VEXRO-589670 format. One record per residue (C-alpha): residue in one letter; chain; x, y, z. Coordinates in Angstrom, 3 decimals, decimal comma, always signed. Layout:
<pts>
+---+---+----------+----------+----------+
! r ! c !       c1 !       c2 !       c3 !
+---+---+----------+----------+----------+
! a ! A !        X !        Y !        Z !
...
+---+---+----------+----------+----------+
</pts>
This chain:
<pts>
+---+---+----------+----------+----------+
! r ! c !       c1 !       c2 !       c3 !
+---+---+----------+----------+----------+
! x ! A !  +93,338 !  +48,698 !   +7,960 !
! x ! A !  +91,681 !  +50,133 !   +4,709 !
! x ! A !  +87,830 !  +50,311 !   +4,495 !
! x ! A !  +87,103 !  +47,461 !   +1,999 !
! x ! A !  +88,999 !  +45,038 !   +4,172 !
! x ! A !  +87,447 !  +46,050 !   +7,353 !
! x ! A !  +83,960 !  +45,714 !   +5,721 !
! x ! A !  +84,886 !  +42,325 !   +3,958 !
! x ! A !  +86,213 !  +40,975 !   +7,257 !
! x ! A !  +82,998 !  +42,154 !   +9,288 !
! x ! A !  +80,795 !  +40,309 !   +6,484 !
! x ! A !  +82,888 !  +36,928 !   +7,278 !
! x ! A !  +82,752 !  +37,265 !  +10,936 !
! x ! A !  +78,842 !  +38,040 !  +10,812 !
! x ! A !  +78,509 !  +35,040 !   +8,662 !
! x ! A !  +80,687 !  +32,592 !  +10,942 !
! x ! A !  +78,813 !  +33,917 !  +14,364 !
! x ! A !  +75,618 !  +33,542 !  +12,636 !
! x ! A !  +76,493 !  +30,020 !  +11,513 !
! x ! A !  +77,518 !  +29,320 !  +15,236 !
! x ! A !  +74,599 !  +30,607 !  +16,701 !
! x ! A !  +71,929 !  +28,907 !  +14,115 !
! x ! A !  +73,628 !  +25,444 !  +13,814 !
! x ! A !  +75,578 !  +24,892 !  +16,765 !
! x ! A !  +74,417 !  +26,793 !  +19,755 !
! x ! A !  +70,770 !  +26,986 !  +18,206 !
! x ! A !  +69,939 !  +30,572 !  +19,579 !
! x ! A !  +68,794 !  +33,408 !  +16,958 !
! x ! A !  +71,639 !  +35,269 !  +14,951 !
! x ! A !  +70,813 !  +38,472 !  +16,505 !
! x ! A !  +71,652 !  +37,210 !  +19,989 !
! x ! A !  +75,164 !  +36,322 !  +18,768 !
! x ! A !  +75,491 !  +39,581 !  +16,747 !
! x ! A !  +74,740 !  +41,575 !  +19,968 !
! x ! A !  +77,281 !  +39,517 !  +22,070 !
! x ! A !  +79,834 !  +39,818 !  +19,336 !
! x ! A !  +79,368 !  +43,789 !  +19,384 !
! x ! A !  +79,349 !  +44,108 !  +23,186 !
! x ! A !  +82,754 !  +41,806 !  +23,159 !
! x ! A !  +84,608 !  +43,829 !  +20,458 !
! x ! A !  +83,414 !  +47,320 !  +22,675 !
! x ! A !  +84,615 !  +45,658 !  +25,792 !
! x ! A !  +87,938 !  +44,871 !  +24,341 !
! x ! A !  +88,266 !  +47,880 !  +22,184 !
! x ! A !  +89,057 !  +46,124 !  +19,067 !
! x ! A !  +87,132 !  +48,414 !  +16,782 !
! x ! A !  +87,271 !  +51,921 !  +17,917 !
! x ! A !  +85,620 !  +53,477 !  +14,588 !
! x ! A !  +82,004 !  +52,627 !  +14,558 !
! x ! A !  +80,582 !  +55,180 !  +12,410 !
! x ! A !  +80,178 !  +52,873 !   +9,115 !
! x ! A !  +78,658 !  +50,167 !  +11,070 !
! x ! A !  +76,310 !  +52,412 !  +12,662 !
! x ! A !  +74,944 !  +53,931 !   +9,475 !
! x ! A !  +74,642 !  +50,326 !   +7,794 !
! x ! A !  +72,617 !  +49,470 !  +11,132 !
! x ! A !  +70,596 !  +52,606 !  +10,611 !
! x ! A !  +69,469 !  +51,683 !   +7,046 !
! x ! A !  +68,805 !  +48,135 !   +8,066 !
! x ! A !  +66,468 !  +49,399 !  +10,961 !
! x ! A !  +64,805 !  +51,745 !   +8,388 !
! x ! A !  +64,100 !  +48,771 !   +6,042 !
! x ! A !  +62,839 !  +46,585 !   +8,539 !
! x ! A !  +60,275 !  +48,987 !   +9,598 !
! x ! A !  +59,396 !  +49,944 !   +6,120 !
! x ! A !  +58,740 !  +46,317 !   +5,120 !
! x ! A !  +56,676 !  +46,077 !   +8,264 !
! x ! A !  +54,458 !  +48,909 !   +7,468 !
! x ! A !  +53,719 !  +47,570 !   +4,271 !
! x ! A !  +51,393 !  +45,182 !   +6,054 !
! x ! A !  +49,389 !  +47,571 !   +7,353 !
! x ! A !  +46,661 !  +49,915 !   +5,571 !
! x ! A !  +46,014 !  +53,287 !   +6,749 !
! x ! A !  +42,353 !  +52,205 !   +7,949 !
! x ! A !  +43,883 !  +49,216 !   +9,692 !
! x ! A !  +46,463 !  +51,545 !  +11,472 !
! x ! A !  +43,601 !  +53,797 !  +13,172 !
! x ! A !  +41,608 !  +50,616 !  +13,895 !
! x ! A !  +44,380 !  +49,182 !  +15,786 !
! x ! A !  +45,409 !  +52,505 !  +17,281 !
! x ! A !  +42,194 !  +52,885 !  +19,004 !
! x ! A !  +42,097 !  +49,562 !  +20,182 !
! x ! A !  +45,946 !  +49,958 !  +21,737 !
! x ! A !  +45,190 !  +53,131 !  +23,688 !
! x ! A !  +44,284 !  +51,510 !  +27,124 !
! x ! A !  +47,077 !  +48,752 !  +27,054 !
! x ! A !  +49,564 !  +51,544 !  +25,856 !
! x ! A !  +48,661 !  +53,624 !  +29,065 !
! x ! A !  +48,896 !  +50,668 !  +31,190 !
! x ! A !  +52,610 !  +50,243 !  +29,714 !
! x ! A !  +53,646 !  +53,752 !  +30,636 !
! x ! A !  +52,266 !  +53,473 !  +34,052 !
! x ! A !  +53,971 !  +50,239 !  +34,905 !
! x ! A !  +57,169 !  +50,929 !  +32,861 !
! x ! A !  +57,971 !  +54,541 !  +33,696 !
! x ! A !  +55,677 !  +55,111 !  +36,813 !
! x ! A !  +56,239 !  +52,029 !  +38,850 !
! x ! A !  +59,808 !  +51,340 !  +38,010 !
! x ! A !  +60,668 !  +55,287 !  +38,855 !
! x ! A !  +58,826 !  +54,470 !  +42,094 !
! x ! A !  +60,869 !  +51,344 !  +42,664 !
! x ! A !  +64,292 !  +53,124 !  +42,008 !
! x ! A !  +63,379 !  +56,041 !  +44,423 !
! x ! A !  +62,502 !  +54,060 !  +47,037 !
! x ! A !  +65,715 !  +52,021 !  +46,558 !
! x ! A !  +67,574 !  +55,549 !  +47,358 !
! x ! A !  +68,272 !  +56,903 !  +43,970 !
! x ! A !  +67,296 !  +60,476 !  +43,283 !
! x ! A !  +64,563 !  +61,771 !  +40,935 !
! x ! A !  +66,743 !  +62,037 !  +37,882 !
! x ! A !  +68,184 !  +58,512 !  +38,160 !
! x ! A !  +64,899 !  +57,121 !  +38,911 !
! x ! A !  +63,111 !  +58,357 !  +35,980 !
! x ! A !  +66,163 !  +57,155 !  +34,065 !
! x ! A !  +65,923 !  +53,858 !  +34,889 !
! x ! A !  +62,160 !  +53,888 !  +34,167 !
! x ! A !  +63,109 !  +55,096 !  +30,766 !
! x ! A !  +65,427 !  +52,059 !  +30,086 !
! x ! A !  +62,763 !  +49,900 !  +31,370 !
! x ! A !  +59,910 !  +51,192 !  +29,542 !
! x ! A !  +60,022 !  +50,293 !  +25,807 !
! x ! A !  +60,257 !  +46,778 !  +24,262 !
! x ! A !  +62,889 !  +46,441 !  +21,397 !
! x ! A !  +61,006 !  +47,048 !  +18,178 !
! x ! A !  +63,877 !  +45,812 !  +16,216 !
! x ! A !  +64,548 !  +42,725 !  +18,260 !
! x ! A !  +60,812 !  +41,883 !  +18,345 !
! x ! A !  +60,005 !  +42,309 !  +14,839 !
! x ! A !  +63,159 !  +40,342 !  +13,483 !
! x ! A !  +61,896 !  +37,523 !  +16,080 !
! x ! A !  +58,179 !  +37,507 !  +14,982 !
! x ! A !  +59,316 !  +37,299 !  +11,455 !
! x ! A !  +62,137 !  +34,654 !  +11,825 !
! x ! A !  +59,876 !  +32,475 !  +13,937 !
! x ! A !  +56,944 !  +32,781 !  +11,468 !
! x ! A !  +54,719 !  +34,548 !  +13,899 !
! x ! A !  +53,885 !  +37,704 !  +12,276 !
! x ! A !  +50,360 !  +36,136 !  +11,244 !
! x ! A !  +49,550 !  +34,769 !  +14,844 !
! x ! A !  +46,640 !  +36,523 !  +16,715 !
! x ! A !  +49,174 !  +38,125 !  +19,020 !
! x ! A !  +51,361 !  +39,805 !  +16,670 !
! x ! A !  +49,297 !  +42,845 !  +15,737 !
! x ! A !  +48,409 !  +43,793 !  +19,166 !
! x ! A !  +52,243 !  +43,666 !  +19,684 !
! x ! A !  +53,301 !  +45,236 !  +16,662 !
! x ! A !  +50,664 !  +48,384 !  +17,610 !
! x ! A !  +51,886 !  +48,546 !  +20,966 !
! x ! A !  +55,506 !  +48,954 !  +19,548 !
! x ! A !  +54,519 !  +51,817 !  +17,623 !
! x ! A !  +52,551 !  +53,108 !  +20,701 !
! x ! A !  +55,973 !  +52,825 !  +22,504 !
! x ! A !  +58,185 !  +54,596 !  +19,745 !
! x ! A !  +55,570 !  +57,787 !  +20,002 !
! x ! A !  +55,701 !  +57,859 !  +23,676 !
! x ! A !  +59,552 !  +57,429 !  +24,013 !
! x ! A !  +60,584 !  +60,650 !  +22,472 !
! x ! A !  +58,474 !  +62,559 !  +24,976 !
! x ! A !  +60,295 !  +60,603 !  +27,819 !
! x ! A !  +63,794 !  +61,488 !  +26,148 !
! x ! A !  +62,618 !  +65,192 !  +26,206 !
! x ! A !  +61,949 !  +64,970 !  +29,919 !
! x ! A !  +65,039 !  +63,120 !  +30,618 !
! x ! A !  +67,092 !  +65,960 !  +28,591 !
! x ! A !  +65,023 !  +68,669 !  +30,551 !
! x ! A !  +65,874 !  +67,268 !  +34,186 !
! x ! A !  +69,413 !  +66,655 !  +33,307 !
! x ! A !  +69,801 !  +70,633 !  +33,048 !
! x ! A !  +68,131 !  +72,173 !  +29,752 !
! x ! A !  +64,844 !  +73,677 !  +30,135 !
! x ! A !  +61,763 !  +71,985 !  +28,692 !
! x ! A !  +58,045 !  +73,189 !  +28,688 !
! x ! A !  +54,563 !  +72,234 !  +27,715 !
! x ! A !  +55,459 !  +74,020 !  +24,473 !
! x ! A !  +58,206 !  +70,987 !  +23,936 !
! x ! A !  +55,445 !  +68,279 !  +24,308 !
! x ! A !  +52,862 !  +70,115 !  +22,098 !
! x ! A !  +55,905 !  +70,154 !  +19,149 !
! x ! A !  +56,238 !  +66,314 !  +19,341 !
! x ! A !  +52,458 !  +65,668 !  +18,876 !
! x ! A !  +52,414 !  +68,266 !  +16,000 !
! x ! A !  +55,500 !  +66,344 !  +14,422 !
! x ! A !  +53,982 !  +63,191 !  +14,710 !
! x ! A !  +50,515 !  +64,681 !  +13,035 !
! x ! A !  +52,814 !  +66,155 !  +10,679 !
! x ! A !  +54,539 !  +63,030 !   +9,482 !
! x ! A !  +51,469 !  +61,206 !   +9,682 !
! x ! A !  +49,432 !  +63,549 !   +7,305 !
! x ! A !  +51,997 !  +63,704 !   +4,915 !
! x ! A !  +52,208 !  +59,603 !   +4,478 !
! x ! A !  +48,401 !  +59,585 !   +4,227 !
! x ! A !  +48,240 !  +62,340 !   +1,755 !
! x ! A !  +51,025 !  +60,915 !   -0,129 !
! x ! A !  +49,174 !  +57,432 !   -0,035 !
! x ! A !  +45,569 !  +58,788 !   -0,808 !
! x ! A !  +46,262 !  +61,413 !   -3,304 !
! x ! A !  +50,229 !  +61,132 !   -4,705 !
! x ! A !  +50,731 !  +57,661 !   -5,173 !
! x ! A !  +47,280 !  +56,576 !   -6,016 !
! x ! A !  +47,400 !  +58,545 !   -9,178 !
! x ! A !  +50,900 !  +57,682 !  -10,021 !
! x ! A !  +49,738 !  +54,018 !  -10,014 !
! x ! A !  +50,276 !  +53,654 !  -13,667 !
! x ! A !  +53,805 !  +55,310 !  -13,739 !
! x ! A !  +54,887 !  +53,021 !  -10,741 !
! x ! A !  +53,841 !  +49,972 !  -12,563 !
! x ! A !  +55,925 !  +50,999 !  -15,580 !
! x ! A !  +59,102 !  +51,657 !  -13,700 !
! x ! A !  +58,736 !  +48,634 !  -11,430 !
! x ! A !  +60,701 !  +46,647 !  -14,051 !
! x ! A !  +63,341 !  +48,896 !  -14,353 !
! x ! A !  +66,641 !  +48,336 !  -12,594 !
! x ! A !  +66,996 !  +51,639 !  -11,019 !
! x ! A !  +63,330 !  +50,779 !   -9,059 !
! x ! A !  +65,142 !  +49,705 !   -6,021 !
! x ! A !  +67,093 !  +52,782 !   -5,836 !
! x ! A !  +63,814 !  +55,025 !   -5,823 !
! x ! A !  +62,228 !  +52,506 !   -3,215 !
! x ! A !  +65,182 !  +52,996 !   -1,024 !
! x ! A !  +65,287 !  +56,823 !   -1,350 !
! x ! A !  +61,728 !  +56,891 !   -0,385 !
! x ! A !  +62,217 !  +54,649 !   +2,650 !
! x ! A !  +65,214 !  +56,157 !   +4,011 !
! x ! A !  +64,313 !  +59,975 !   +2,945 !
! x ! A !  +61,466 !  +59,643 !   +5,066 !
! x ! A !  +62,794 !  +57,945 !   +8,026 !
! x ! A !  +65,657 !  +60,649 !   +7,819 !
! x ! A !  +62,895 !  +63,228 !   +7,950 !
! x ! A !  +61,576 !  +61,839 !  +11,128 !
! x ! A !  +64,879 !  +61,985 !  +12,623 !
! x ! A !  +65,091 !  +65,558 !  +11,335 !
! x ! A !  +61,980 !  +66,422 !  +13,220 !
! x ! A !  +63,466 !  +65,067 !  +16,184 !
! x ! A !  +61,340 !  +61,632 !  +16,315 !
! x ! A !  +62,429 !  +58,041 !  +15,602 !
! x ! A !  +63,530 !  +56,819 !  +12,140 !
! x ! A !  +61,332 !  +53,821 !  +12,972 !
! x ! A !  +58,097 !  +56,107 !  +12,769 !
! x ! A !  +59,344 !  +57,154 !   +9,499 !
! x ! A !  +60,127 !  +54,247 !   +7,798 !
! x ! A !  +56,893 !  +52,431 !   +9,040 !
! x ! A !  +55,035 !  +55,397 !   +7,666 !
! x ! A !  +56,733 !  +54,984 !   +4,298 !
! x ! A !  +55,901 !  +51,594 !   +4,053 !
! x ! A !  +51,965 !  +52,230 !   +4,789 !
! x ! A !  +52,071 !  +54,983 !   +2,006 !
! x ! A !  +53,487 !  +52,126 !   -0,795 !
! x ! A !  +50,970 !  +49,468 !   +0,870 !
! x ! A !  +48,251 !  +50,155 !   -1,236 !
! x ! A !  +49,872 !  +50,637 !   -4,486 !
! x ! A !  +49,896 !  +47,871 !   -7,245 !
! x ! A !  +53,572 !  +47,406 !   -6,945 !
! x ! A !  +53,555 !  +46,444 !   -3,377 !
! x ! A !  +54,627 !  +42,898 !   -3,962 !
! x ! A !  +57,610 !  +44,174 !   -6,383 !
! x ! A !  +58,732 !  +46,474 !   -3,421 !
! x ! A !  +58,882 !  +43,682 !   -1,202 !
! x ! A !  +60,883 !  +41,558 !   -3,656 !
! x ! A !  +63,683 !  +44,036 !   -4,389 !
! x ! A !  +63,882 !  +45,493 !   -0,598 !
! x ! A !  +63,899 !  +42,131 !   +1,607 !
! x ! A !  +67,470 !  +41,080 !   +0,368 !
! x ! A !  +68,770 !  +44,685 !   +0,899 !
! x ! A !  +67,425 !  +44,492 !   +4,185 !
! x ! A !  +68,936 !  +41,364 !   +5,133 !
! x ! A !  +72,202 !  +42,556 !   +4,110 !
! x ! A !  +72,251 !  +45,685 !   +6,326 !
! x ! A !  +70,242 !  +44,566 !   +9,335 !
! x ! A !  +73,029 !  +42,673 !  +10,944 !
! x ! A !  +75,081 !  +45,730 !  +11,289 !
! x ! A !  +72,151 !  +47,249 !  +13,631 !
! x ! A !  +72,400 !  +44,418 !  +16,303 !
! x ! A !  +76,105 !  +44,664 !  +15,811 !
! x ! A !  +76,195 !  +48,181 !  +16,534 !
! x ! A !  +73,838 !  +47,623 !  +19,458 !
! x ! A !  +76,357 !  +45,449 !  +21,152 !
! x ! A !  +78,918 !  +48,034 !  +20,352 !
! x ! A !  +76,950 !  +50,982 !  +21,944 !
! x ! A !  +76,568 !  +49,001 !  +25,328 !
! x ! A !  +79,227 !  +50,453 !  +28,141 !
! x ! A !  +81,199 !  +47,931 !  +30,394 !
! x ! A !  +84,341 !  +49,904 !  +31,299 !
! x ! A !  +83,399 !  +49,989 !  +34,893 !
! x ! A !  +82,079 !  +47,694 !  +37,617 !
! x ! A !  +78,442 !  +47,510 !  +37,739 !
! x ! A !  +76,913 !  +49,761 !  +40,423 !
! x ! A !  +73,948 !  +48,755 !  +42,369 !
! x ! A !  +73,822 !  +45,098 !  +41,677 !
! x ! A !  +70,872 !  +44,378 !  +44,205 !
! x ! A !  +68,466 !  +47,040 !  +42,326 !
! x ! A !  +69,927 !  +45,710 !  +39,092 !
! x ! A !  +68,241 !  +42,488 !  +39,880 !
! x ! A !  +65,078 !  +43,753 !  +40,944 !
! x ! A !  +64,627 !  +45,953 !  +37,969 !
! x ! A !  +65,328 !  +43,129 !  +35,769 !
! x ! A !  +62,577 !  +40,853 !  +37,298 !
! x ! A !  +60,199 !  +43,818 !  +37,635 !
! x ! A !  +60,797 !  +44,593 !  +33,837 !
! x ! A !  +59,800 !  +41,080 !  +33,066 !
! x ! A !  +56,596 !  +41,402 !  +35,272 !
! x ! A !  +56,020 !  +44,518 !  +33,902 !
! x ! A !  +55,586 !  +43,129 !  +30,247 !
! x ! A !  +53,767 !  +40,056 !  +31,139 !
! x ! A !  +51,043 !  +42,263 !  +32,719 !
! x ! A !  +51,065 !  +44,334 !  +29,716 !
! x ! A !  +50,829 !  +41,414 !  +27,481 !
! x ! A !  +48,085 !  +39,505 !  +29,570 !
! x ! A !  +45,862 !  +42,125 !  +30,609 !
! x ! A !  +46,312 !  +44,703 !  +27,622 !
! x ! A !  +45,883 !  +41,844 !  +25,469 !
! x ! A !  +42,637 !  +40,951 !  +26,581 !
! x ! A !  +41,422 !  +44,695 !  +26,448 !
! x ! A !  +42,762 !  +44,346 !  +22,690 !
! x ! A !  +40,456 !  +41,460 !  +22,012 !
! x ! A !  +42,891 !  +38,133 !  +22,621 !
! x ! A !  +42,045 !  +35,143 !  +24,246 !
! x ! A !  +44,231 !  +34,694 !  +27,739 !
! x ! A !  +46,595 !  +32,229 !  +26,482 !
! x ! A !  +47,358 !  +34,588 !  +23,339 !
! x ! A !  +47,641 !  +37,726 !  +25,712 !
! x ! A !  +50,198 !  +35,547 !  +27,923 !
! x ! A !  +52,155 !  +34,672 !  +25,024 !
! x ! A !  +52,543 !  +38,105 !  +23,828 !
! x ! A !  +53,593 !  +39,076 !  +27,436 !
! x ! A !  +56,471 !  +36,578 !  +27,338 !
! x ! A !  +57,362 !  +38,043 !  +23,765 !
! x ! A !  +57,775 !  +41,626 !  +24,982 !
! x ! A !  +60,223 !  +41,264 !  +27,641 !
! x ! A !  +63,269 !  +42,795 !  +25,044 !
! x ! A !  +64,631 !  +46,083 !  +25,796 !
! x ! A !  +66,715 !  +47,647 !  +22,717 !
! x ! A !  +67,187 !  +50,811 !  +20,866 !
! x ! A !  +65,338 !  +53,519 !  +22,776 !
! x ! A !  +66,785 !  +52,298 !  +25,981 !
! x ! A !  +70,262 !  +52,525 !  +24,200 !
! x ! A !  +69,143 !  +56,448 !  +23,440 !
! x ! A !  +68,401 !  +56,991 !  +26,913 !
! x ! A !  +71,260 !  +55,383 !  +28,304 !
! x ! A !  +73,665 !  +57,851 !  +25,964 !
! x ! A !  +72,182 !  +60,564 !  +28,326 !
! x ! A !  +73,981 !  +59,118 !  +31,361 !
! x ! A !  +77,604 !  +59,024 !  +32,521 !
! x ! A !  +79,852 !  +57,136 !  +34,597 !
! x ! A !  +78,417 !  +54,354 !  +36,828 !
! x ! A !  +74,873 !  +55,024 !  +35,900 !
! x ! A !  +75,674 !  +54,266 !  +32,138 !
! x ! A !  +77,180 !  +51,237 !  +32,995 !
! x ! A !  +74,114 !  +50,123 !  +34,883 !
! x ! A !  +72,005 !  +50,787 !  +32,085 !
! x ! A !  +74,464 !  +48,733 !  +29,374 !
! x ! A !  +74,194 !  +45,944 !  +31,865 !
! x ! A !  +70,475 !  +46,145 !  +32,050 !
! x ! A !  +70,179 !  +46,501 !  +28,426 !
! x ! A !  +72,281 !  +43,361 !  +27,581 !
! x ! A !  +70,544 !  +41,235 !  +30,493 !
! x ! A !  +67,193 !  +42,210 !  +29,407 !
! x ! A !  +67,975 !  +41,860 !  +25,686 !
! x ! A !  +69,109 !  +38,196 !  +26,203 !
! x ! A !  +66,586 !  +37,243 !  +28,754 !
! x ! A !  +63,631 !  +38,714 !  +26,401 !
! x ! A !  +64,919 !  +36,805 !  +23,465 !
! x ! A !  +65,037 !  +33,443 !  +25,589 !
! x ! A !  +61,280 !  +34,058 !  +26,611 !
! x ! A !  +59,987 !  +34,968 !  +23,128 !
! x ! A !  +61,307 !  +31,541 !  +22,148 !
! x ! A !  +59,826 !  +29,720 !  +24,937 !
! x ! A !  +56,494 !  +31,500 !  +24,503 !
! x ! A !  +54,413 !  +29,111 !  +22,135 !
! x ! A !  +55,329 !  +26,385 !  +24,149 !
! x ! A !  +54,332 !  +28,003 !  +27,377 !
! x ! A !  +51,136 !  +28,884 !  +25,785 !
! x ! A !  +50,788 !  +25,165 !  +24,567 !
! x ! A !  +51,236 !  +23,835 !  +27,874 !
! x ! A !  +48,576 !  +26,409 !  +29,296 !
! x ! A !  +46,128 !  +25,576 !  +26,788 !
! x ! A !  +46,261 !  +21,956 !  +27,427 !
! x ! A !  +46,013 !  +22,418 !  +31,109 !
! x ! A !  +43,105 !  +24,456 !  +30,742 !
! x ! A !  +41,656 !  +21,849 !  +28,631 !
! x ! A !  +42,119 !  +19,220 !  +31,109 !
! x ! A !  +40,727 !  +21,165 !  +33,886 !
! x ! A !  +37,223 !  +21,709 !  +31,706 !
! x ! A !  +37,535 !  +17,892 !  +30,865 !
+---+---+----------+----------+----------+
</pts>
C-alpha cells in the first residue's frame, strides 16, 4: 500500500470510529481511538507505525503547547509551590505503596518498582483532552489537576532513570542531579525568552501574525522546544508546555491559538491511535489476581491524591473529590516504562494501562455527577 493511500484510509477510519463513539456509543472519541489501535496491534494489521507515531507526537506537543498558553510564569510559580505537598503524596502512594503491594505479592524488587512506575503517573494527554472536551478547563479543580500533571511529568524521568539502572545499566546521584539541571535549563531559557527576547519582539510579531507563514513559525517554536526537551532526556510534554508559556504573554497570543488549534485537532487522534498500537497482548496476561489488586489500588491512590491533596491545594472537599475521580487514567509515561519490560511483564503492563485508561475515562465522565450528588447530600444533612 502506498503512503498517501494508507494515510487517507487512516483519516477515514478515524472519522468513522469517532462518529460511532460520539453519536452511537456516546463515549469520548479518544476511547475509540485507543481501542482501535489496540485492536489493530493485536491482529497485526499495521506493521509499520512510524508515521502514526510521529504524527501523534506532534499532536501531543501541540496539545500541551496550547495548554501552556493558558499559564503565566508568575502563575506557574505560585501553583508549583501549592502542589508540592500533594505531589509528594502522589509519589508516596503511587510508587511507594504500589511497590510494597507488588513485593508482598511475591514479585522481586525490579518488577515491584516497575509496577509502581506504571501506576504512578496520570495520563496527561487523556486528562487534558477530557478537561477540554467537557469544558472543565475553567473549573476550580482544573488548575490543581494540571499542576499535578506537570509535577508528575517532572518526576517520571527520574523514575525511568532508576528503572533503567535496576534493569542492568548503572546510575548514580549524578544522574538525578543532571535531570534537575536539565529541567532548570529548559525552564530558564523559556523564562528568558518570554521576558527578554519575545517582549522586545512584540512589534515584529504583531506584523508577521497576519502572514501565511506565521503558522509555520509557531509550529517551529512549539515542536523545536518539545524536541529540545527530548534531546535533554526529558518529556516533550514539558518542552511544549514551556513553549506555550513563552508565547502566553505576547500580543499575538489569540492569533497563535487560532492558527494552531485546527492543526492540533488534525494530529492529536494519531497519538491515541499510536497509544493503543503500543500495547502488548501477544501472550496470556500473567498474575491476574495481582492485576486486579493493582487496578483497584490505582483508583484508590488517585482518589486519595485528589481528595487530600486538593484540600491542601485550597479546594473544597467536593471539588477535591471530583479531581480524584478525574485523575485515574494512566497513559504515555506508563507506556514508556512498559517499554523497558519483556515477555509476560510487558503483557501485564499493557493490560493494566488499557484497563486503567478506560476506567479512568469512565470515572472522569461520572465525576461531575458524583460531585453534584455529594453536594446535594451535604446540603440535606445541614438543612
